[in-house]
C-alpha positions as CSV (number, residue, x, y, z in Angstrom):
1,M,130.7,-38.3,-37.6
2,I,129.6,-38.9,-41.2
3,G,127.2,-41.6,-40.0
4,L,125.7,-39.4,-37.3
5,G,125.2,-36.5,-39.7
6,V,123.6,-38.4,-42.5
7,G,121.5,-40.4,-39.9
8,I,120.0,-37.3,-38.5
9,D,119.4,-35.8,-41.9
10,Y,117.8,-38.9,-43.4
11,A,115.6,-39.6,-40.4
12,L,114.4,-36.1,-40.2
13,F,113.7,-36.1,-43.9
14,I,111.4,-39.1,-43.6
15,V,109.8,-38.0,-40.3
16,V,108.9,-34.5,-41.7
17,R,107.3,-36.1,-44.7
18,Y,105.3,-38.4,-42.5
19,R,104.1,-35.6,-40.2
20,T,103.2,-33.5,-43.3
21,G,101.0,-36.4,-44.4
22,L,99.3,-36.5,-41.0
23,H,98.8,-32.8,-41.1
24,D,97.1,-33.1,-44.5
25,G,94.6,-35.4,-42.9
26,L,95.9,-38.8,-44.0
27,D,95.6,-41.7,-41.6
28,P,98.9,-43.0,-40.1
29,E,99.3,-46.0,-42.5
30,T,98.7,-43.9,-45.6
31,A,101.1,-41.2,-44.3
32,N,103.7,-43.9,-43.7
33,I,103.4,-45.2,-47.2
34,L,103.6,-41.7,-48.6
35,A,106.7,-40.9,-46.5
36,L,108.5,-44.0,-47.5
37,T,107.6,-43.8,-51.2
38,T,108.7,-40.2,-51.5
39,A,111.3,-39.3,-48.9
40,G,112.4,-43.0,-48.5
41,R,113.3,-43.1,-52.2
42,A,115.2,-39.8,-51.9
43,V,117.1,-41.2,-48.8
44,L,118.2,-44.3,-50.7
45,F,119.3,-42.3,-53.7
46,A,121.3,-39.8,-51.5
47,G,122.8,-42.6,-49.5
48,C,124.0,-44.4,-52.6
49,T,125.5,-41.1,-53.9
50,V,127.4,-40.6,-50.6
51,I,128.7,-44.2,-50.8
52,I,129.8,-43.8,-54.4
53,S,131.6,-40.6,-53.5
54,L,133.3,-42.4,-50.5
55,L,134.4,-45.2,-52.8
56,G,136.4,-42.6,-54.7
57,M,138.7,-42.3,-51.7
58,F,140.1,-45.8,-52.6
59,V,141.6,-44.2,-55.8
60,M,143.9,-42.0,-53.8
61,G,146.3,-44.8,-53.0
62,I,146.9,-43.9,-49.3
63,N,146.7,-46.9,-47.0
64,F,145.2,-45.3,-43.9
65,I,142.5,-43.6,-46.1
66,Y,141.2,-47.1,-46.9
67,G,140.1,-47.7,-43.4
68,L,138.5,-44.3,-43.0
69,S,136.5,-44.7,-46.2
70,L,135.5,-48.2,-45.4
71,G,134.2,-47.2,-42.0
72,A,132.3,-44.2,-43.4
73,I,130.8,-46.4,-46.1
74,L,129.6,-49.0,-43.6
75,A,128.2,-46.2,-41.3
76,V,126.3,-44.6,-44.1
77,L,125.0,-47.9,-45.3
78,M,123.7,-48.9,-41.9
79,V,122.2,-45.5,-41.2
80,M,120.5,-45.5,-44.6
81,L,118.9,-48.9,-44.1
82,A,118.0,-48.1,-40.5
83,S,116.2,-44.8,-41.4
84,V,114.1,-46.6,-44.0
85,T,113.2,-49.5,-41.8
86,W,113.2,-48.4,-38.2
87,C,111.5,-45.0,-38.7
88,R,108.3,-46.7,-39.9
89,R,108.3,-49.1,-37.0
90,S,108.2,-46.3,-34.5
91,W,105.1,-44.7,-36.0
92,V,102.4,-46.7,-34.3
93,S,100.3,-43.7,-33.5
94,P,100.4,-40.0,-34.3
95,A,102.4,-37.8,-32.0
96,P,100.5,-36.6,-28.9
97,S,99.6,-33.0,-28.7
98,W,101.5,-30.8,-26.3
99,P,100.6,-29.7,-23.7
100,P,98.3,-32.7,-22.8
101,R,94.7,-31.8,-22.8
102,N,92.5,-32.7,-19.8
103,T,89.5,-34.3,-21.3
104,T,87.7,-34.9,-18.0
105,A,87.5,-31.3,-16.9
106,P,84.4,-29.2,-18.1
107,P,85.2,-26.5,-20.5
108,P,85.6,-23.0,-19.0
């Protein structure tokens, strides 16, 4: 559940920054660079902070907590790296407008 929560949070953080760049008139490549240099850096910092806090669970000395913390650490690490790498691969073109516009029909 921790991996799912931080995954959604991190991906939305980067996507919102990318779409803000598109809204401001940047081309997709520049908006991508802007999103990853600003929000991507924040995602990496937040992910490392979560991992460090989960490492604190090893100090408790309870054996079954070790497995829980190790699983959560691996989930956060994978989600953090995926949000920084896979989000940018899915931004080939800007999002289509909704509802789709019929460009062949004459204006009313």
